Backbone as CSV, one residue per row, in Angstrom:
resi,resn,N_x,N_y,N_z,CA_x,CA_y,CA_z,C_x,C_y,C_z
1,MET,-5.155,-9.631,7.759,-5.214,-8.825,8.957,-6.462,-9.192,9.738
2,THR,-6.322,-9.230,11.041,-7.461,-9.488,11.902,-7.441,-8.495,13.046
3,ILE,-8.540,-7.829,13.257,-8.633,-6.880,14.350,-8.807,-7.649,15.650
4,VAL,-7.925,-7.378,16.609,-8.069,-7.925,17.952,-8.486,-6.744,18.811
5,ALA,-9.767,-6.498,18.843,-10.287,-5.330,19.534,-11.752,-5.564,19.826
6,ASP,-12.358,-4.571,20.437,-13.771,-4.656,20.771,-14.589,-4.254,19.553
7,THR,-15.179,-5.248,18.903,-16.000,-4.949,17.726,-17.467,-4.774,18.093
8,SER,-17.795,-4.927,19.373,-19.195,-4.816,19.772,-19.632,-3.366,19.919
9,ALA,-18.679,-2.471,20.049,-19.037,-1.068,20.213,-17.962,-0.199,19.576
10,THR,-18.386,0.825,18.911,-17.432,1.811,18.422,-17.866,3.161,18.944
11,VAL,-17.008,4.112,18.767,-17.320,5.455,19.227,-18.088,6.251,18.177
12,ILE,-18.292,5.685,17.001,-19.028,6.387,15.951,-20.509,6.380,16.313
13,PRO,-21.113,7.557,16.453,-22.523,7.609,16.830,-23.422,6.866,15.840
14,THR,-24.476,6.289,16.366,-25.440,5.544,15.565,-26.034,6.439,14.481
15,GLY,-26.209,5.851,13.322,-26.830,6.563,12.217,-25.998,6.493,10.959
16,THR,-26.556,7.078,9.910,-25.868,7.176,8.631,-25.344,8.596,8.493
17,TRP,-24.061,8.692,8.170,-23.380,9.975,8.054,-22.827,10.121,6.638
18,SER,-23.122,11.226,5.985,-22.614,11.493,4.634,-21.288,12.240,4.743
19,ILE,-20.239,11.658,4.162,-18.935,12.309,4.187,-19.011,13.566,3.328
20,ASP,-18.654,14.686,3.919,-18.721,15.983,3.258,-17.460,16.178,2.409
21,PRO,-17.587,16.182,1.072,-16.406,16.289,0.213,-15.697,17.640,0.311
22,VAL,-16.379,18.666,0.786,-15.755,19.977,0.926,-14.845,20.003,2.155
23,TRP,-15.254,19.350,3.211,-14.506,19.374,4.464,-13.563,18.185,4.614
24,SER,-13.618,17.223,3.727,-12.838,15.986,3.867,-11.768,15.893,2.789
25,SER,-10.700,15.160,3.098,-9.661,14.963,2.089,-8.866,13.701,2.373
26,LEU,-8.229,13.230,1.335,-7.261,12.147,1.433,-5.906,12.788,1.173
27,GLU,-4.985,12.594,2.102,-3.653,13.164,1.970,-2.635,12.040,1.908
28,PHE,-1.468,12.329,1.322,-0.422,11.315,1.239,0.931,11.978,1.391
29,GLU,1.900,11.174,1.772,3.275,11.661,1.817,4.221,10.531,1.468
30,ILE,5.303,10.911,0.796,6.314,9.954,0.363,7.672,10.651,0.424
31,LYS,8.687,9.908,0.777,10.047,10.454,0.797,10.547,10.569,-0.644
32,LYS,11.338,11.589,-0.904,11.952,11.770,-2.220,13.452,11.884,-1.996
33,LEU,14.199,11.074,-2.705,15.650,11.005,-2.550,16.053,10.537,-1.152
34,GLY,15.087,10.102,-0.352,15.380,9.738,1.022,15.711,10.939,1.885
35,LEU,15.525,12.136,1.350,15.939,13.358,2.038,14.793,14.259,2.456
36,MET,13.724,14.237,1.700,12.632,15.164,1.964,11.299,14.451,1.795
37,THR,10.291,15.001,2.422,8.952,14.439,2.318,8.128,15.287,1.359
38,VAL,7.576,14.639,0.349,6.657,15.302,-0.569,5.250,14.979,-0.089
39,LYS,4.454,16.022,0.097,3.080,15.842,0.557,2.119,16.245,-0.549
40,GLY,0.996,15.583,-0.562,-0.038,15.911,-1.525,-1.395,15.618,-0.943
41,ARG,-2.390,16.013,-1.675,-3.758,15.728,-1.232,-4.635,15.451,-2.436
42,ILE,-5.676,14.720,-2.168,-6.696,14.457,-3.177,-8.002,14.912,-2.536
43,PRO,-8.421,16.145,-2.808,-9.610,16.684,-2.155,-10.889,16.066,-2.701
44,GLY,-11.955,16.262,-1.944,-13.263,15.847,-2.420,-13.660,14.432,-2.071
45,PHE,-13.033,13.836,-1.060,-13.403,12.480,-0.650,-14.855,12.485,-0.194
46,SER,-15.673,11.611,-0.765,-17.087,11.547,-0.391,-17.485,10.099,-0.170
47,GLY,-18.560,9.901,0.559,-19.026,8.549,0.832,-19.933,8.528,2.037
48,THR,-19.951,7.380,2.724,-20.869,7.166,3.834,-20.157,6.521,5.010
49,ILE,-20.513,6.981,6.191,-20.071,6.360,7.435,-21.318,5.855,8.140
50,GLU,-21.306,4.590,8.512,-22.397,4.017,9.305,-21.890,3.863,10.732
51,GLY,-22.620,4.411,11.677,-22.259,4.276,13.082,-23.124,3.237,13.763
52,GLY,-22.848,3.006,15.034,-23.651,2.059,15.794,-23.014,0.695,15.874
53,GLU,-23.858,-0.349,15.908,-23.381,-1.712,16.143,-22.697,-2.352,14.942
54,ALA,-22.966,-1.890,13.736,-22.318,-2.440,12.536,-21.656,-1.294,11.765
55,PRO,-20.607,-0.699,12.337,-20.006,0.474,11.702,-19.295,0.141,10.398
56,SER,-19.283,1.111,9.500,-18.569,0.946,8.231,-18.216,2.317,7.676
57,ILE,-17.217,2.320,6.812,-16.809,3.536,6.108,-16.596,3.156,4.646
58,THR,-17.265,3.871,3.759,-17.133,3.645,2.326,-16.994,4.998,1.653
59,GLY,-16.061,5.098,0.715,-15.926,6.373,0.036,-15.065,6.297,-1.200
60,SER,-15.081,7.390,-1.942,-14.291,7.472,-3.167,-13.855,8.915,-3.386
61,VAL,-12.871,9.048,-4.269,-12.360,10.369,-4.597,-11.918,10.358,-6.061
62,ASP,-12.049,11.492,-6.711,-11.647,11.657,-8.105,-10.124,11.779,-8.160
63,ALA,-9.458,10.801,-8.748,-7.995,10.771,-8.792,-7.403,11.944,-9.568
64,SER,-8.158,12.530,-10.483,-7.613,13.636,-11.282,-7.481,14.928,-10.480
65,THR,-8.011,14.950,-9.256,-7.894,16.153,-8.426,-6.628,16.146,-7.577
66,ILE,-5.775,15.143,-7.755,-4.544,15.042,-6.974,-3.708,16.307,-7.126
67,THR,-3.193,16.805,-6.002,-2.336,17.978,-6.064,-1.186,17.856,-5.075
68,THR,-0.012,18.209,-5.555,1.169,18.343,-4.704,1.640,19.793,-4.758
69,PHE,0.810,20.642,-5.352,1.083,22.064,-5.509,2.275,22.315,-6.438
70,ASP,2.461,21.375,-7.370,3.478,21.490,-8.419,2.841,20.919,-9.685
71,ASP,2.501,21.783,-10.634,1.755,21.356,-11.823,2.460,20.261,-12.616
72,THR,3.779,20.350,-12.738,4.519,19.337,-13.496,4.417,17.980,-12.810
73,ARG,4.653,17.958,-11.503,4.564,16.699,-10.754,3.131,16.167,-10.775
74,ASP,2.149,17.053,-10.621,0.750,16.617,-10.632,0.388,15.972,-11.965
75,GLY,0.862,16.555,-13.066,0.622,15.966,-14.383,1.249,14.588,-14.502
76,HIS,2.445,14.424,-13.949,3.111,13.124,-13.974,2.322,12.109,-13.142
77,LEU,1.831,12.527,-11.975,1.047,11.613,-11.134,-0.249,11.179,-11.817
78,GLN,-0.825,12.043,-12.644,-2.058,11.704,-13.350,-1.805,10.862,-14.598
79,SER,-0.562,10.762,-15.022,-0.208,10.047,-16.251,-0.266,8.531,-16.060
80,PRO,-0.190,7.769,-17.158,-0.185,6.306,-17.060,0.971,5.744,-16.226
81,GLU,2.048,6.511,-16.028,3.157,6.021,-15.208,2.786,5.922,-13.729
82,PHE,1.739,6.644,-13.322,1.279,6.577,-11.941,-0.208,6.204,-11.913
83,PHE,-1.089,7.159,-11.646,-2.506,6.857,-11.419,-3.307,6.616,-12.689
84,ASP,-2.825,7.037,-13.836,-3.532,6.849,-15.108,-4.995,7.264,-14.961
85,THR,-5.193,8.524,-14.591,-6.527,9.003,-14.231,-7.532,8.992,-15.376
86,GLU,-7.064,8.970,-16.614,-8.026,8.872,-17.723,-8.671,7.490,-17.755
87,ARG,-7.904,6.444,-17.486,-8.440,5.077,-17.481,-9.038,4.690,-16.132
88,TYR,-8.490,5.244,-15.055,-8.914,4.886,-13.695,-9.199,6.164,-12.912
89,PRO,-10.348,6.773,-13.154,-10.621,8.088,-12.576,-10.935,8.098,-11.079
90,GLU,-11.162,6.930,-10.480,-11.629,6.908,-9.094,-10.726,6.057,-8.205
91,LEU,-10.457,6.563,-7.005,-9.861,5.779,-5.934,-11.000,5.445,-4.982
92,ARG,-11.031,4.213,-4.465,-12.175,3.785,-3.658,-11.707,3.028,-2.423
93,PHE,-12.429,3.220,-1.315,-12.174,2.486,-0.078,-13.495,1.956,0.460
94,GLU,-13.471,0.694,0.908,-14.647,0.092,1.539,-14.177,-0.715,2.740
95,SER,-14.650,-0.331,3.924,-14.213,-1.028,5.130,-14.777,-2.441,5.178
96,THR,-14.003,-3.322,5.794,-14.451,-4.694,6.045,-14.617,-4.938,7.535
97,ALA,-14.014,-4.089,8.368,-14.146,-4.177,9.825,-13.788,-2.824,10.429
98,VAL,-14.554,-2.422,11.436,-14.291,-1.190,12.174,-14.409,-1.531,13.650
99,ALA,-13.397,-1.163,14.426,-13.411,-1.489,15.850,-12.626,-0.443,16.627
100,THR,-12.709,-0.549,17.937,-11.918,0.309,18.805,-11.015,-0.553,19.670
101,LYS,-9.896,0.025,20.014,-8.969,-0.587,20.964,-8.522,0.552,21.861
102,GLY,-9.141,0.647,23.024,-8.932,1.830,23.855,-9.526,3.031,23.149
103,ASP,-8.731,4.070,23.008,-9.181,5.276,22.302,-8.904,5.226,20.805
104,GLU,-8.252,4.156,20.363,-7.861,4.048,18.958,-8.979,3.438,18.115
105,LEU,-9.202,4.038,16.967,-10.146,3.506,15.985,-9.337,2.705,14.974
106,ILE,-9.731,1.470,14.725,-9.029,0.591,13.792,-9.991,0.244,12.670
107,VAL,-9.573,0.542,11.446,-10.425,0.295,10.283,-9.651,-0.570,9.294
108,GLU,-10.187,-1.736,9.003,-9.646,-2.589,7.945,-10.559,-2.454,6.741
109,GLY,-9.971,-2.507,5.559,-10.809,-2.386,4.383,-10.055,-2.641,3.105
110,ASP,-10.771,-2.490,2.015,-10.224,-2.715,0.682,-10.049,-1.376,-0.021
111,LEU,-8.822,-1.118,-0.455,-8.492,0.089,-1.198,-8.306,-0.284,-2.659
112,THR,-8.963,0.460,-3.546,-8.840,0.213,-4.985,-8.184,1.413,-5.651
113,ILE,-7.055,1.137,-6.311,-6.319,2.134,-7.083,-5.953,1.485,-8.413
114,LYS,-6.207,2.157,-9.506,-5.902,1.652,-10.858,-6.517,0.275,-11.103
115,GLY,-7.712,0.046,-10.586,-8.391,-1.222,-10.801,-7.864,-2.367,-9.966
116,VAL,-6.916,-2.105,-9.072,-6.341,-3.132,-8.200,-6.872,-2.904,-6.791
117,THR,-7.434,-3.946,-6.193,-7.976,-3.860,-4.843,-7.111,-4.668,-3.893
118,LYS,-6.688,-4.012,-2.801,-5.843,-4.651,-1.795,-6.362,-4.298,-0.407
119,PRO,-6.194,-5.231,0.553,-6.594,-4.920,1.929,-5.585,-3.980,2.585
120,ILE,-6.088,-3.051,3.386,-5.225,-2.162,4.159,-5.800,-2.006,5.561
121,GLU,-4.966,-1.538,6.470,-5.419,-1.217,7.822,-5.090,0.239,8.105
122,LEU,-6.075,0.951,8.610,-5.919,2.344,8.995,-6.200,2.457,10.486
123,THR,-5.457,3.299,11.161,-5.716,3.544,12.574,-5.862,5.039,12.779
124,GLY,-6.562,5.402,13.820,-6.751,6.817,14.088,-7.703,7.033,15.226
125,SER,-8.537,8.047,15.058,-9.437,8.381,16.154,-10.736,8.990,15.641
126,PHE,-11.734,8.827,16.481,-12.980,9.550,16.312,-12.726,10.895,16.976
127,VAL,-12.698,11.959,16.196,-12.326,13.271,16.712,-13.428,13.848,17.584
128,GLY,-14.675,13.629,17.181,-15.774,14.135,17.988,-17.033,14.349,17.181
129,ALA,-18.053,14.820,17.891,-19.354,15.105,17.293,-19.792,16.484,17.758
130,GLY,-20.550,17.164,16.918,-21.047,18.478,17.277,-22.099,18.943,16.294
131,VAL,-22.596,20.128,16.546,-23.606,20.735,15.686,-22.985,21.971,15.048
132,ASP,-23.101,22.079,13.715,-22.537,23.240,13.027,-23.477,24.442,13.162
133,PRO,-23.067,25.623,12.704,-23.896,26.823,12.848,-25.252,26.746,12.149
134,TYR,-25.424,25.758,11.253,-26.683,25.627,10.519,-27.595,24.568,11.118
135,GLY,-27.195,24.014,12.265,-28.015,23.020,12.946,-27.788,21.593,12.495
136,ASN,-26.763,21.346,11.686,-26.469,19.992,11.210,-25.585,19.246,12.202
137,ASP,-25.949,18.004,12.498,-25.098,17.143,13.318,-23.908,16.718,12.479
138,ARG,-22.699,16.832,13.034,-21.474,16.489,12.310,-20.569,15.630,13.174
139,ILE,-19.746,14.824,12.500,-18.710,14.050,13.175,-17.398,14.213,12.418
140,GLY,-16.303,13.932,13.116,-14.990,13.964,12.486,-14.209,12.710,12.826
141,ILE,-13.524,12.165,11.839,-12.690,10.975,12.005,-11.374,11.233,11.287
142,GLU,-10.263,10.883,11.940,-8.948,10.972,11.310,-8.323,9.588,11.309
143,LEU,-7.831,9.155,10.157,-7.231,7.826,9.999,-5.918,7.937,9.239
144,ALA,-5.014,7.002,9.504,-3.740,6.977,8.782,-3.271,5.539,8.635
145,GLY,-2.486,5.312,7.608,-1.899,4.001,7.371,-0.877,4.112,6.256
146,ALA,-0.205,3.025,5.979,0.803,3.015,4.919,0.488,1.905,3.931
147,VAL,0.802,2.156,2.677,0.625,1.155,1.627,1.897,1.083,0.793
148,ASP,2.067,-0.041,0.135,3.140,-0.209,-0.844,2.549,0.182,-2.193
149,ARG,3.017,1.277,-2.749,2.437,1.800,-3.991,2.554,0.815,-5.143
150,THR,3.583,-0.030,-5.131,3.760,-0.980,-6.232,2.698,-2.076,-6.209
151,ASP,2.063,-2.296,-5.055,0.953,-3.253,-4.989,-0.207,-2.828,-5.884
152,PHE,-0.286,-1.530,-6.179,-1.384,-0.976,-6.971,-0.943,-0.590,-8.381
153,GLY,0.224,-1.039,-8.788,0.709,-0.737,-10.130,1.306,0.645,-10.287
154,LEU,1.626,1.308,-9.175,2.272,2.618,-9.225,3.779,2.380,-9.156
155,ASN,4.338,1.923,-10.271,5.692,1.375,-10.288,6.784,2.334,-10.732
156,TRP,6.438,3.477,-11.307,7.465,4.350,-11.852,8.499,4.695,-10.782
157,ASN,9.752,4.761,-11.200,10.834,5.173,-10.327,12.011,5.578,-11.196
158,ALA,12.996,6.193,-10.598,14.206,6.588,-11.321,15.417,6.160,-10.504
159,PRO,16.361,5.464,-11.146,17.558,5.038,-10.411,18.455,6.231,-10.079
160,LEU,19.114,6.123,-8.938,20.062,7.142,-8.498,21.464,6.546,-8.464
161,PRO,22.484,7.375,-8.514,23.844,6.850,-8.376,23.975,6.072,-7.059
162,GLY,24.674,4.979,-7.108,24.864,4.173,-5.905,23.834,3.075,-5.748
163,GLY,22.899,2.975,-6.693,21.940,1.885,-6.661,20.621,2.177,-5.971
164,ASP,20.469,3.349,-5.360,19.194,3.700,-4.745,18.211,4.171,-5.812
165,PHE,16.982,4.435,-5.359,15.949,4.935,-6.257,15.380,6.240,-5.727
166,LEU,14.806,7.023,-6.616,14.234,8.316,-6.269,13.136,8.190,-5.218
167,LEU,12.272,7.180,-5.374,11.112,7.031,-4.490,11.125,5.684,-3.776
168,PRO,10.722,5.659,-2.512,10.515,4.376,-1.845,9.162,3.808,-2.267
169,ASN,8.906,2.588,-1.909,7.606,1.994,-2.231,6.523,2.415,-1.248
170,GLU,6.906,2.714,-0.007,5.911,3.036,1.021,5.382,4.456,0.881
171,VAL,4.060,4.563,0.932,3.366,5.847,0.920,2.472,5.888,2.150
172,VAL,2.538,6.982,2.893,1.678,7.167,4.058,0.396,7.854,3.595
173,LEU,-0.750,7.309,4.000,-2.056,7.878,3.670,-2.698,8.435,4.930
174,ARG,-3.397,9.549,4.786,-4.166,10.129,5.885,-5.541,10.515,5.338
175,ALA,-6.559,10.086,6.040,-7.926,10.450,5.668,-8.494,11.342,6.763
176,ASN,-8.892,12.527,6.378,-9.542,13.462,7.288,-11.001,13.535,6.859
177,LEU,-11.860,12.915,7.655,-13.258,12.769,7.266,-14.158,13.618,8.154
178,ALA,-14.930,14.464,7.530,-15.966,15.231,8.207,-17.282,14.787,7.586
179,ALA,-18.238,14.453,8.431,-19.501,13.926,7.907,-20.683,14.596,8.591
180,VAL,-21.767,14.682,7.849,-23.004,15.265,8.355,-24.057,14.164,8.421
181,LYS,-24.878,14.200,9.459,-25.901,13.165,9.629,-26.891,13.225,8.474
182,ALA,-27.102,12.071,7.852,-28.050,11.980,6.739,-29.466,12.063,7.295
183,VAL,-30.317,12.744,6.560,-31.713,12.878,7.006,-32.630,11.984,6.223
């Protein structure tokens, strides 16, 4: 992937920003049976956003915190058939390029799941900057993209009558990042 955009300037304000794990999350959605969308989240995404002329986003999240609000399904997702959270407790993202194209924020980077690192592209927006009630400078960024779960060894599936499978390979990811200016 190559970003064809303006890499000389981004909308992310200059400085180092600490991603707030309380206000930030990684969310995902996948079709089930081709009929319904199952949504989940992995709360507690933390890391660093660098703004200015050399922007970057780096972060990680504890895979064992995954929730789809169904304990049985969550246990299955944490098992070796999916994320194998005992052996691979962390999901990690590190940007390789951050740019803007009009109002769109384009982030390329490396996503690591189950010890497998693959390049992905996320698009979204810089939501804005402001000061919270405690006087802290904050920013918000929303990003989304899709990955093939089998690229990361998330291969479990169940055959359905007619030759289809319970789950598609494509999973949509959404990162909702709230960050506070590091002092």
